[in-house]
PyMOL Python script that loads the backbone (N, CA, C, O; Angstrom):
from pymol import cmd

cmd.read_pdbstr("""\
ATOM      1  N   MET A   1     -97.616-182.024  78.044  1.00  0.00           N
ATOM      2  CA  MET A   1     -96.881-182.237  77.139  1.00  0.00           C
ATOM      3  C   MET A   1     -97.736-182.885  76.242  1.00  0.00           C
ATOM      4  O   MET A   1     -97.661-182.282  75.172  1.00  0.00           O
ATOM      5  N   ALA A   2     -98.513-183.826  76.167  1.00  0.00           N
ATOM      6  CA  ALA A   2     -98.833-184.905  75.221  1.00  0.00           C
ATOM      7  C   ALA A   2    -100.021-184.134  75.006  1.00  0.00           C
ATOM      8  O   ALA A   2    -100.842-184.704  74.288  1.00  0.00           O
ATOM      9  N   GLU A   3    -100.418-182.745  75.519  1.00  0.00           N
ATOM     10  CA  GLU A   3    -101.736-181.810  74.618  1.00  0.00           C
ATOM     11  C   GLU A   3    -101.016-180.948  73.776  1.00  0.00           C
ATOM     12  O   GLU A   3    -101.505-180.620  72.695  1.00  0.00           O
ATOM     13  N   ASN A   4     -99.497-180.383  74.270  1.00  0.00           N
ATOM     14  CA  ASN A   4     -99.102-179.864  72.991  1.00  0.00           C
ATOM     15  C   ASN A   4     -97.494-180.329  72.548  1.00  0.00           C
ATOM     16  O   ASN A   4     -96.343-180.365  72.984  1.00  0.00           O
ATOM     17  N   LEU A   5     -98.475-180.712  71.132  1.00  0.00           N
ATOM     18  CA  LEU A   5     -97.380-182.041  70.621  1.00  0.00           C
ATOM     19  C   LEU A   5     -96.048-180.874  69.689  1.00  0.00           C
ATOM     20  O   LEU A   5     -94.860-181.193  69.672  1.00  0.00           O
ATOM     21  N   HIS A   6     -96.445-179.888  69.168  1.00  0.00           N
ATOM     22  CA  HIS A   6     -95.695-178.305  69.284  1.00  0.00           C
ATOM     23  C   HIS A   6     -94.159-178.278  69.528  1.00  0.00           C
ATOM     24  O   HIS A   6     -93.105-178.200  68.896  1.00  0.00           O
ATOM     25  N   VAL A   7     -94.682-178.401  70.949  1.00  0.00           N
ATOM     26  CA  VAL A   7     -93.725-178.341  72.334  1.00  0.00           C
ATOM     27  C   VAL A   7     -92.877-179.495  72.273  1.00  0.00           C
ATOM     28  O   VAL A   7     -93.166-180.665  72.524  1.00  0.00           O
ATOM     29  N   LYS A   8     -91.205-178.731  71.706  1.00  0.00           N
ATOM     30  CA  LYS A   8     -90.042-179.889  71.754  1.00  0.00           C
ATOM     31  C   LYS A   8     -89.211-179.671  73.116  1.00  0.00           C
ATOM     32  O   LYS A   8     -88.220-180.396  73.208  1.00  0.00           O
ATOM     33  N   PHE A   9     -89.487-178.662  74.352  1.00  0.00           N
ATOM     34  CA  PHE A   9     -88.795-178.652  75.295  1.00  0.00           C
ATOM     35  C   PHE A   9     -89.294-178.098  76.590  1.00  0.00           C
ATOM     36  O   PHE A   9     -89.236-176.894  76.339  1.00  0.00           O
ATOM     37  N   TYR A  10     -89.661-178.173  77.581  1.00  0.00           N
ATOM     38  CA  TYR A  10     -90.053-177.611  78.604  1.00  0.00           C
ATOM     39  C   TYR A  10     -89.307-178.101  80.080  1.00  0.00           C
ATOM     40  O   TYR A  10     -89.279-179.139  80.741  1.00  0.00           O
ATOM     41  N   ASN A  11     -88.729-176.740  80.188  1.00  0.00           N
ATOM     42  CA  ASN A  11     -87.960-176.676  81.880  1.00  0.00           C
ATOM     43  C   ASN A  11     -88.575-175.818  82.674  1.00  0.00           C
ATOM     44  O   ASN A  11     -88.893-174.791  82.074  1.00  0.00           O
ATOM     45  N   ASN A  12     -88.977-175.848  84.217  1.00  0.00           N
ATOM     46  CA  ASN A  12     -89.412-175.321  84.912  1.00  0.00           C
ATOM     47  C   ASN A  12     -88.476-174.278  86.055  1.00  0.00           C
ATOM     48  O   ASN A  12     -88.464-173.978  87.248  1.00  0.00           O
ATOM     49  N   GLN A  13     -87.565-173.918  84.475  1.00  0.00           N
ATOM     50  CA  GLN A  13     -85.922-173.117  85.681  1.00  0.00           C
ATOM     51  C   GLN A  13     -85.618-171.510  85.183  1.00  0.00           C
ATOM     52  O   GLN A  13     -85.514-171.235  83.987  1.00  0.00           O
ATOM     53  N   ARG A  14     -85.521-170.734  86.004  1.00  0.00           N
ATOM     54  CA  ARG A  14     -85.384-169.213  84.757  1.00  0.00           C
ATOM     55  C   ARG A  14     -84.401-169.241  84.082  1.00  0.00           C
ATOM     56  O   ARG A  14     -83.680-170.229  83.943  1.00  0.00           O
ATOM     57  N   GLY A  15     -84.267-168.340  83.657  1.00  0.00           N
ATOM     58  CA  GLY A  15     -83.635-168.229  81.739  1.00  0.00           C
ATOM     59  C   GLY A  15     -83.856-167.421  81.402  1.00  0.00           C
ATOM     60  O   GLY A  15     -84.448-166.475  81.921  1.00  0.00           O
ATOM     61  N   TYR A  16     -83.315-167.599  80.134  1.00  0.00           N
ATOM     62  CA  TYR A  16     -83.827-166.624  78.683  1.00  0.00           C
ATOM     63  C   TYR A  16     -82.947-167.787  77.367  1.00  0.00           C
ATOM     64  O   TYR A  16     -82.009-168.584  77.371  1.00  0.00           O
ATOM     65  N   VAL A  17     -83.573-167.449  76.747  1.00  0.00           N
ATOM     66  CA  VAL A  17     -82.915-168.289  75.043  1.00  0.00           C
ATOM     67  C   VAL A  17     -82.329-167.547  74.555  1.00  0.00           C
ATOM     68  O   VAL A  17     -82.688-166.370  74.599  1.00  0.00           O
ATOM     69  N   ARG A  18     -81.024-167.985  73.797  1.00  0.00           N
ATOM     70  CA  ARG A  18     -80.008-167.260  73.203  1.00  0.00           C
ATOM     71  C   ARG A  18     -80.134-168.231  71.352  1.00  0.00           C
ATOM     72  O   ARG A  18     -80.192-169.426  71.061  1.00  0.00           O
ATOM     73  N   CYS A  19     -80.130-167.233  70.697  1.00  0.00           N
ATOM     74  CA  CYS A  19     -79.713-167.904  69.428  1.00  0.00           C
ATOM     75  C   CYS A  19     -78.510-167.082  68.748  1.00  0.00           C
ATOM     76  O   CYS A  19     -77.954-166.007  68.972  1.00  0.00           O
ATOM     77  N   HIS A  20     -78.340-168.455  67.504  1.00  0.00           N
ATOM     78  CA  HIS A  20     -76.960-167.930  67.065  1.00  0.00           C
ATOM     79  C   HIS A  20     -77.611-168.519  65.723  1.00  0.00           C
ATOM     80  O   HIS A  20     -77.930-169.694  65.541  1.00  0.00           O
ATOM     81  N   VAL A  21     -77.763-167.277  64.673  1.00  0.00           N
ATOM     82  CA  VAL A  21     -78.009-167.620  63.543  1.00  0.00           C
ATOM     83  C   VAL A  21     -77.181-167.073  62.182  1.00  0.00           C
ATOM     84  O   VAL A  21     -76.844-165.947  61.816  1.00  0.00           O
ATOM     85  N   THR A  22     -77.015-168.445  61.599  1.00  0.00           N
ATOM     86  CA  THR A  22     -75.686-168.135  60.649  1.00  0.00           C
ATOM     87  C   THR A  22     -76.463-168.703  58.713  1.00  0.00           C
ATOM     88  O   THR A  22     -77.614-169.130  58.618  1.00  0.00           O
ATOM     89  N   PRO A  23     -75.801-168.598  57.834  1.00  0.00           N
ATOM     90  CA  PRO A  23     -76.767-168.807  56.685  1.00  0.00           C
ATOM     91  C   PRO A  23     -76.584-170.313  56.296  1.00  0.00           C
ATOM     92  O   PRO A  23     -76.825-170.694  55.151  1.00  0.00           O
ATOM     93  N   ASP A  24     -76.077-171.303  57.450  1.00  0.00           N
ATOM     94  CA  ASP A  24     -76.198-172.611  57.405  1.00  0.00           C
ATOM     95  C   ASP A  24     -76.665-173.310  58.414  1.00  0.00           C
ATOM     96  O   ASP A  24     -76.707-174.536  58.314  1.00  0.00           O
ATOM     97  N   ALA A  25     -77.215-172.500  59.864  1.00  0.00           N
ATOM     98  CA  ALA A  25     -78.508-172.429  60.507  1.00  0.00           C
ATOM     99  C   ALA A  25     -78.757-172.110  61.736  1.00  0.00           C
ATOM    100  O   ALA A  25     -78.064-171.209  62.208  1.00  0.00           O
ATOM    101  N   TRP A  26     -79.307-172.444  62.192  1.00  0.00           N
ATOM    102  CA  TRP A  26     -79.455-171.894  63.832  1.00  0.00           C
ATOM    103  C   TRP A  26     -79.838-172.599  65.122  1.00  0.00           C
ATOM    104  O   TRP A  26     -80.571-173.502  65.524  1.00  0.00           O
ATOM    105  N   GLN A  27     -79.017-171.771  65.527  1.00  0.00           N
ATOM    106  CA  GLN A  27     -78.510-172.676  66.919  1.00  0.00           C
ATOM    107  C   GLN A  27     -79.415-171.848  68.143  1.00  0.00           C
ATOM    108  O   GLN A  27     -79.049-170.753  68.569  1.00  0.00           O
ATOM    109  N   THR A  28     -80.646-172.551  68.632  1.00  0.00           N
ATOM    110  CA  THR A  28     -81.306-172.032  70.362  1.00  0.00           C
ATOM    111  C   THR A  28     -80.616-172.540  71.308  1.00  0.00           C
ATOM    112  O   THR A  28     -80.665-173.770  71.331  1.00  0.00           O
ATOM    113  N   ASP A  29     -79.685-171.821  72.484  1.00  0.00           N
ATOM    114  CA  ASP A  29     -79.759-172.195  73.383  1.00  0.00           C
ATOM    115  C   ASP A  29     -80.571-171.682  74.568  1.00  0.00           C
ATOM    116  O   ASP A  29     -80.940-170.512  74.668  1.00  0.00           O
ATOM    117  N   TYR A  30     -80.934-173.068  75.855  1.00  0.00           N
ATOM    118  CA  TYR A  30     -81.873-172.369  76.784  1.00  0.00           C
ATOM    119  C   TYR A  30     -80.843-171.968  78.084  1.00  0.00           C
ATOM    120  O   TYR A  30     -81.083-172.560  79.136  1.00  0.00           O
ATOM    121  N   ARG A  31     -80.154-171.378  78.079  1.00  0.00           N
ATOM    122  CA  ARG A  31     -79.794-170.737  79.359  1.00  0.00           C
ATOM    123  C   ARG A  31     -80.568-170.425  80.831  1.00  0.00           C
ATOM    124  O   ARG A  31     -81.343-169.487  81.021  1.00  0.00           O
ATOM    125  N   VAL A  32     -80.105-171.596  81.974  1.00  0.00           N
ATOM    126  CA  VAL A  32     -80.762-171.111  83.131  1.00  0.00           C
ATOM    127  C   VAL A  32     -79.885-171.095  84.197  1.00  0.00           C
ATOM    128  O   VAL A  32     -78.738-171.528  84.084  1.00  0.00           O
ATOM    129  N   LEU A  33     -80.451-170.501  85.521  1.00  0.00           N
ATOM    130  CA  LEU A  33     -80.119-169.949  86.279  1.00  0.00           C
ATOM    131  C   LEU A  33     -80.615-170.937  87.638  1.00  0.00           C
ATOM    132  O   LEU A  33     -81.752-171.405  87.697  1.00  0.00           O
ATOM    133  N   PRO A  34     -79.503-171.181  88.774  1.00  0.00           N
ATOM    134  CA  PRO A  34     -80.202-171.942  89.812  1.00  0.00           C
ATOM    135  C   PRO A  34     -81.353-170.725  90.600  1.00  0.00           C
ATOM    136  O   PRO A  34     -82.509-171.017  90.908  1.00  0.00           O
ATOM    137  N   TYR A  35     -80.758-169.437  90.805  1.00  0.00           N
ATOM    138  CA  TYR A  35     -81.397-168.703  91.438  1.00  0.00           C
ATOM    139  C   TYR A  35     -81.172-167.756  90.973  1.00  0.00           C
ATOM    140  O   TYR A  35     -80.073-167.628  90.434  1.00  0.00           O
ATOM    141  N   VAL A  36     -82.411-166.319  90.973  1.00  0.00           N
ATOM    142  CA  VAL A  36     -82.453-165.293  90.560  1.00  0.00           C
ATOM    143  C   VAL A  36     -82.956-164.170  91.670  1.00  0.00           C
ATOM    144  O   VAL A  36     -83.679-163.244  91.304  1.00  0.00           O
ATOM    145  N   LYS A  37     -82.650-164.268  92.667  1.00  0.00           N
ATOM    146  CA  LYS A  37     -83.483-163.607  93.235  1.00  0.00           C
ATOM    147  C   LYS A  37     -82.046-162.511  94.198  1.00  0.00           C
ATOM    148  O   LYS A  37     -82.362-161.511  94.842  1.00  0.00           O
ATOM    149  N   GLU A  38     -80.638-162.974  94.081  1.00  0.00           N
ATOM    150  CA  GLU A  38     -79.463-162.449  94.356  1.00  0.00           C
ATOM    151  C   GLU A  38     -78.550-162.192  93.397  1.00  0.00           C
ATOM    152  O   GLU A  38     -78.290-163.341  93.040  1.00  0.00           O
ATOM    153  N   PRO A  39     -77.983-161.589  92.831  1.00  0.00           N
ATOM    154  CA  PRO A  39     -76.949-161.202  91.918  1.00  0.00           C
ATOM    155  C   PRO A  39     -75.828-162.405  91.436  1.00  0.00           C
ATOM    156  O   PRO A  39     -75.776-163.245  92.334  1.00  0.00           O
ATOM    157  N   GLY A  40     -75.392-162.571  90.894  1.00  0.00           N
ATOM    158  CA  GLY A  40     -74.158-163.861  90.866  1.00  0.00           C
ATOM    159  C   GLY A  40     -74.501-164.792  90.382  1.00  0.00           C
ATOM    160  O   GLY A  40     -73.531-165.496  90.100  1.00  0.00           O
ATOM    161  N   ALA A  41     -75.635-165.321  90.044  1.00  0.00           N
ATOM    162  CA  ALA A  41     -75.728-166.620  89.814  1.00  0.00           C
ATOM    163  C   ALA A  41     -74.937-166.919  88.605  1.00  0.00           C
ATOM    164  O   ALA A  41     -74.472-166.148  87.766  1.00  0.00           O
ATOM    165  N   PRO A  42     -74.858-168.846  88.742  1.00  0.00           N
ATOM    166  CA  PRO A  42     -73.911-168.972  87.345  1.00  0.00           C
ATOM    167  C   PRO A  42     -75.271-169.021  86.445  1.00  0.00           C
ATOM    168  O   PRO A  42     -76.447-169.103  86.801  1.00  0.00           O
ATOM    169  N   ILE A  43     -74.654-168.937  85.083  1.00  0.00           N
ATOM    170  CA  ILE A  43     -75.404-169.498  84.313  1.00  0.00           C
ATOM    171  C   ILE A  43     -74.973-170.344  83.533  1.00  0.00           C
ATOM    172  O   ILE A  43     -73.759-170.279  83.341  1.00  0.00           O
ATOM    173  N   SER A  44     -75.901-171.676  82.632  1.00  0.00           N
ATOM    174  CA  SER A  44     -75.304-172.774  82.127  1.00  0.00           C
ATOM    175  C   SER A  44     -76.665-173.219  81.162  1.00  0.00           C
ATOM    176  O   SER A  44     -77.854-172.960  81.350  1.00  0.00           O
ATOM    177  N   THR A  45     -75.985-174.013  80.026  1.00  0.00           N
ATOM    178  CA  THR A  45     -76.958-174.496  78.613  1.00  0.00           C
ATOM    179  C   THR A  45     -77.865-175.615  79.575  1.00  0.00           C
ATOM    180  O   THR A  45     -77.316-176.354  80.393  1.00  0.00           O
ATOM    181  N   ARG A  46     -79.200-175.601  79.350  1.00  0.00           N
ATOM    182  CA  ARG A  46     -79.852-176.398  79.814  1.00  0.00           C
ATOM    183  C   ARG A  46     -79.942-177.824  78.529  1.00  0.00           C
ATOM    184  O   ARG A  46     -79.691-179.026  78.612  1.00  0.00           O
ATOM    185  N   ALA A  47     -80.504-176.790  77.226  1.00  0.00           N
ATOM    186  CA  ALA A  47     -80.270-177.842  76.564  1.00  0.00           C
ATOM    187  C   ALA A  47     -79.849-176.744  75.356  1.00  0.00           C
ATOM    188  O   ALA A  47     -79.546-175.583  75.631  1.00  0.00           O
ATOM    189  N   TYR A  48     -79.874-177.326  73.832  1.00  0.00           N
ATOM    190  CA  TYR A  48     -79.645-176.906  72.731  1.00  0.00           C
ATOM    191  C   TYR A  48     -80.347-177.534  71.404  1.00  0.00           C
ATOM    192  O   TYR A  48     -80.464-178.711  71.062  1.00  0.00           O
ATOM    193  N   PHE A  49     -80.744-176.409  70.820  1.00  0.00           N
ATOM    194  CA  PHE A  49     -81.406-177.603  69.400  1.00  0.00           C
ATOM    195  C   PHE A  49     -80.930-176.502  68.054  1.00  0.00           C
ATOM    196  O   PHE A  49     -81.005-175.278  67.943  1.00  0.00           O
ATOM    197  N   VAL A  50     -80.366-177.703  67.036  1.00  0.00           N
ATOM    198  CA  VAL A  50     -80.184-176.788  65.869  1.00  0.00           C
ATOM    199  C   VAL A  50     -81.027-177.108  64.464  1.00  0.00           C
ATOM    200  O   VAL A  50     -81.438-178.240  64.213  1.00  0.00           O
ATOM    201  N   VAL A  51     -81.186-176.215  63.775  1.00  0.00           N
ATOM    202  CA  VAL A  51     -82.285-176.339  62.212  1.00  0.00           C
ATOM    203  C   VAL A  51     -81.011-175.774  61.407  1.00  0.00           C
ATOM    204  O   VAL A  51     -80.652-174.607  61.254  1.00  0.00           O
ATOM    205  N   GLU A  52     -80.332-177.211  60.851  1.00  0.00           N
ATOM    206  CA  GLU A  52     -79.589-177.085  59.364  1.00  0.00           C
ATOM    207  C   GLU A  52     -80.813-176.194  58.471  1.00  0.00           C
ATOM    208  O   GLU A  52     -82.012-176.060  58.717  1.00  0.00           O
ATOM    209  N   ASP A  53     -79.872-175.597  57.211  1.00  0.00           N
ATOM    210  CA  ASP A  53     -79.950-175.397  56.232  1.00  0.00           C
ATOM    211  C   ASP A  53     -80.224-176.660  55.732  1.00  0.00           C
ATOM    212  O   ASP A  53     -79.568-177.694  55.856  1.00  0.00           O
ATOM    213  N   GLY A  54     -81.860-176.344  54.825  1.00  0.00           N
ATOM    214  CA  GLY A  54     -81.994-177.522  54.182  1.00  0.00           C
ATOM    215  C   GLY A  54     -82.622-178.400  54.563  1.00  0.00           C
ATOM    216  O   GLY A  54     -83.206-179.096  53.733  1.00  0.00           O
ATOM    217  N   LYS A  55     -82.745-178.725  56.143  1.00  0.00           N
ATOM    218  CA  LYS A  55     -83.311-179.777  57.033  1.00  0.00           C
ATOM    219  C   LYS A  55     -84.356-179.187  58.152  1.00  0.00           C
ATOM    220  O   LYS A  55     -84.016-178.751  59.251  1.00  0.00           O
ATOM    221  N   PRO A  56     -85.980-179.277  57.542  1.00  0.00           N
ATOM    222  CA  PRO A  56     -86.911-178.291  58.405  1.00  0.00           C
ATOM    223  C   PRO A  56     -86.816-179.499  59.664  1.00  0.00           C
ATOM    224  O   PRO A  56     -87.663-180.391  59.696  1.00  0.00           O
ATOM    225  N   ARG A  57     -85.959-179.447  60.454  1.00  0.00           N
ATOM    226  CA  ARG A  57     -86.604-180.265  62.003  1.00  0.00           C
ATOM    227  C   ARG A  57     -85.162-179.780  62.987  1.00  0.00           C
ATOM    228  O   ARG A  57     -84.091-179.247  62.694  1.00  0.00           O
ATOM    229  N   ILE A  58     -85.808-180.303  64.345  1.00  0.00           N
ATOM    230  CA  ILE A  58     -84.866-180.012  65.327  1.00  0.00           C
ATOM    231  C   ILE A  58     -84.168-181.546  65.411  1.00  0.00           C
ATOM    232  O   ILE A  58     -83.241-181.761  66.192  1.00  0.00           O
TER     233      ILE A  58
END
""", "prot")
cmd.dss("prot")
cmd.show_as("cartoon", "prot")
cmd.util.cbc("prot")
cmd.orient("prot")
């Protein structure tokens, strides 16, 4: 992370990113699963970030 200052979040879990975009804001949710080898793993939000209109920062 010290060599990649542009990276704001790192997580060693499997999952996906979900984005919700409106004229007022962009929200990104980092969704993770505890396992991926079997179906039915519970999904949770590990972190989320919001960028509001007119405020270019996380």
